[in-house]
FIVEXGU-259528 format. One record per residue (C-alpha): x, y, z. Coordinates in steps of 0.5 Angstrom, whole numbers, plus 500, padded with zeros to 3 digits. Layout:
xx: X; yy: Y; zz: Z
...
This chain:
xx: 203; yy: 311; zz: 372
xx: 204; yy: 319; zz: 374
xx: 209; yy: 319; zz: 368
xx: 204; yy: 316; zz: 363
xx: 199; yy: 322; zz: 365
xx: 204; yy: 327; zz: 365
xx: 207; yy: 325; zz: 358
xx: 200; yy: 324; zz: 355
xx: 197; yy: 331; zz: 357
xx: 203; yy: 336; zz: 356
xx: 209; yy: 333; zz: 351
xx: 205; yy: 328; zz: 347
xx: 204; yy: 329; zz: 339
xx: 196; yy: 327; zz: 340
xx: 193; yy: 329; zz: 347
xx: 191; yy: 323; zz: 351
xx: 183; yy: 323; zz: 351
xx: 179; yy: 324; zz: 357
xx: 176; yy: 317; zz: 358
xx: 183; yy: 314; zz: 359
xx: 186; yy: 320; zz: 363
xx: 180; yy: 319; zz: 368
xx: 181; yy: 311; zz: 368
xx: 189; yy: 313; zz: 370
xx: 187; yy: 318; zz: 375
xx: 182; yy: 313; zz: 379
xx: 188; yy: 307; zz: 378
xx: 193; yy: 312; zz: 382
xx: 188; yy: 313; zz: 387
xx: 186; yy: 306; zz: 388
xx: 194; yy: 305; zz: 389
xx: 195; yy: 310; zz: 393
xx: 189; yy: 309; zz: 398
xx: 187; yy: 302; zz: 398
xx: 183; yy: 302; zz: 404
xx: 179; yy: 307; zz: 402
xx: 177; yy: 303; zz: 395
xx: 177; yy: 296; zz: 398
xx: 170; yy: 296; zz: 399
xx: 169; yy: 299; zz: 392
xx: 173; yy: 293; zz: 388
xx: 171; yy: 288; zz: 393
xx: 164; yy: 288; zz: 395
xx: 160; yy: 293; zz: 390
xx: 163; yy: 290; zz: 384
xx: 161; yy: 283; zz: 387
xx: 154; yy: 285; zz: 388
xx: 154; yy: 289; zz: 381
xx: 156; yy: 282; zz: 378
xx: 151; yy: 278; zz: 382
xx: 146; yy: 283; zz: 379
xx: 148; yy: 282; zz: 372
xx: 148; yy: 275; zz: 372
xx: 141; yy: 275; zz: 375
xx: 139; yy: 279; zz: 370
xx: 142; yy: 274; zz: 364
xx: 138; yy: 268; zz: 367
xx: 131; yy: 272; zz: 367
xx: 132; yy: 274; zz: 360
xx: 134; yy: 267; zz: 358
xx: 128; yy: 264; zz: 362
xx: 124; yy: 269; zz: 359
xx: 126; yy: 267; zz: 352
xx: 126; yy: 260; zz: 353
xx: 118; yy: 261; zz: 355
xx: 117; yy: 265; zz: 349
xx: 120; yy: 260; zz: 344
xx: 116; yy: 257; zz: 339
xx: 115; yy: 249; zz: 340
xx: 120; yy: 246; zz: 335
xx: 118; yy: 240; zz: 331
xx: 120; yy: 233; zz: 332
xx: 124; yy: 229; zz: 327
xx: 118; yy: 224; zz: 326
xx: 113; yy: 230; zz: 325
xx: 108; yy: 229; zz: 319
xx: 109; yy: 234; zz: 314
xx: 103; yy: 237; zz: 310
xx: 104; yy: 239; zz: 303
xx: 098; yy: 242; zz: 301
xx: 099; yy: 242; zz: 294
xx: 100; yy: 235; zz: 294
xx: 094; yy: 233; zz: 297
xx: 087; yy: 232; zz: 295
xx: 081; yy: 236; zz: 298
xx: 078; yy: 231; zz: 301
xx: 084; yy: 229; zz: 306
xx: 085; yy: 236; zz: 308
xx: 081; yy: 236; zz: 314
xx: 085; yy: 232; zz: 318
xx: 090; yy: 237; zz: 318
xx: 086; yy: 242; zz: 321
xx: 085; yy: 246; zz: 314
xx: 077; yy: 247; zz: 315
xx: 078; yy: 254; zz: 314
xx: 079; yy: 254; zz: 307
xx: 073; yy: 249; zz: 306
xx: 068; yy: 254; zz: 310
xx: 071; yy: 260; zz: 306
xx: 069; yy: 256; zz: 299
xx: 062; yy: 255; zz: 302
xx: 061; yy: 262; zz: 304
xx: 063; yy: 264; zz: 297
xx: 059; yy: 259; zz: 293
xx: 065; yy: 255; zz: 291
xx: 062; yy: 249; zz: 295
xx: 062; yy: 244; zz: 288
xx: 069; yy: 246; zz: 287
xx: 071; yy: 243; zz: 294
xx: 072; yy: 236; zz: 291
xx: 077; yy: 238; zz: 286
xx: 084; yy: 236; zz: 288
xx: 089; yy: 242; zz: 287
xx: 092; yy: 240; zz: 281
xx: 086; yy: 240; zz: 277
xx: 085; yy: 247; zz: 279
xx: 091; yy: 249; zz: 275
xx: 087; yy: 247; zz: 269
xx: 083; yy: 253; zz: 270
xx: 089; yy: 258; zz: 269
xx: 090; yy: 261; zz: 262
xx: 096; yy: 265; zz: 260
xx: 094; yy: 272; zz: 257
xx: 101; yy: 274; zz: 255
xx: 108; yy: 271; zz: 254
xx: 113; yy: 270; zz: 259
xx: 118; yy: 274; zz: 256
xx: 113; yy: 280; zz: 255
xx: 114; yy: 286; zz: 260
xx: 108; yy: 285; zz: 263
xx: 106; yy: 278; zz: 264
xx: 098; yy: 276; zz: 266
xx: 094; yy: 270; zz: 267
xx: 087; yy: 269; zz: 269
xx: 084; yy: 264; zz: 274
xx: 077; yy: 262; zz: 271
xx: 071; yy: 260; zz: 276
xx: 064; yy: 258; zz: 273
xx: 059; yy: 258; zz: 278
xx: 052; yy: 257; zz: 275
xx: 051; yy: 263; zz: 270
xx: 057; yy: 267; zz: 273
xx: 064; yy: 267; zz: 271
xx: 069; yy: 270; zz: 275
xx: 076; yy: 272; zz: 273
xx: 082; yy: 272; zz: 278
xx: 087; yy: 276; zz: 274
xx: 094; yy: 276; zz: 275
xx: 098; yy: 282; zz: 273
xx: 106; yy: 282; zz: 274
xx: 111; yy: 287; zz: 272
xx: 117; yy: 284; zz: 270
xx: 121; yy: 291; zz: 268
xx: 125; yy: 294; zz: 273
xx: 121; yy: 300; zz: 273
xx: 114; yy: 302; zz: 276
xx: 109; yy: 302; zz: 271
xx: 103; yy: 307; zz: 272
xx: 096; yy: 307; zz: 269
xx: 096; yy: 300; zz: 267
xx: 089; yy: 298; zz: 265
xx: 087; yy: 291; zz: 263
xx: 082; yy: 291; zz: 257
xx: 077; yy: 284; zz: 256
xx: 074; yy: 283; zz: 249
xx: 070; yy: 277; zz: 247
xx: 072; yy: 274; zz: 241
xx: 068; yy: 268; zz: 237
C-alpha cells in the first residue's frame, strides 16, 4: 500500500487524486494500529448502518401511507361519454348537474352526451392552418357560441381574430 502511495504521488504519469490518497492513508493507519480503529470499524459503523435502516423503514412507511388506493379488478369503470345524463348521478357526478342549473342549461340535462355532438358546427376545414368549430347553445332568446380555435401550424400566431357574420 505504501509503494502504491509513493508511486501515485511521485512517479506516475498522472498523479493520484486526493480522495484516493486519503483513502489509502486511512487504510494504512487501520492496518498499523488495529486496536485504535477497532471501535470505529466494529461499533460506530454498525450504529450508522442501523440508523440508515431505520430511516429507510420510516421512508417506506410514509410512502405506504401516502399511496393512493388502487382500484380492484372488479371495480366499475365509469365512461362518462357513453352514459346518458339520467344515470350519471349514481357515479357521483352531481357537480355537473349543479353547474348546468346555475348557468341556465337545466333543460339540457336530460340529453345524452352523444346528442350534444349535433350542436357542434365546423367553421373551417380540418386541413386549414387554423381549425375552428363552434358549440351552439340556445336558451329561450339567448344564443351562446363556444368557439374552439386550434392552431395547427408550428408557429405561434399573434393578433388572431374571429369575425362572425350573418348570412340569410
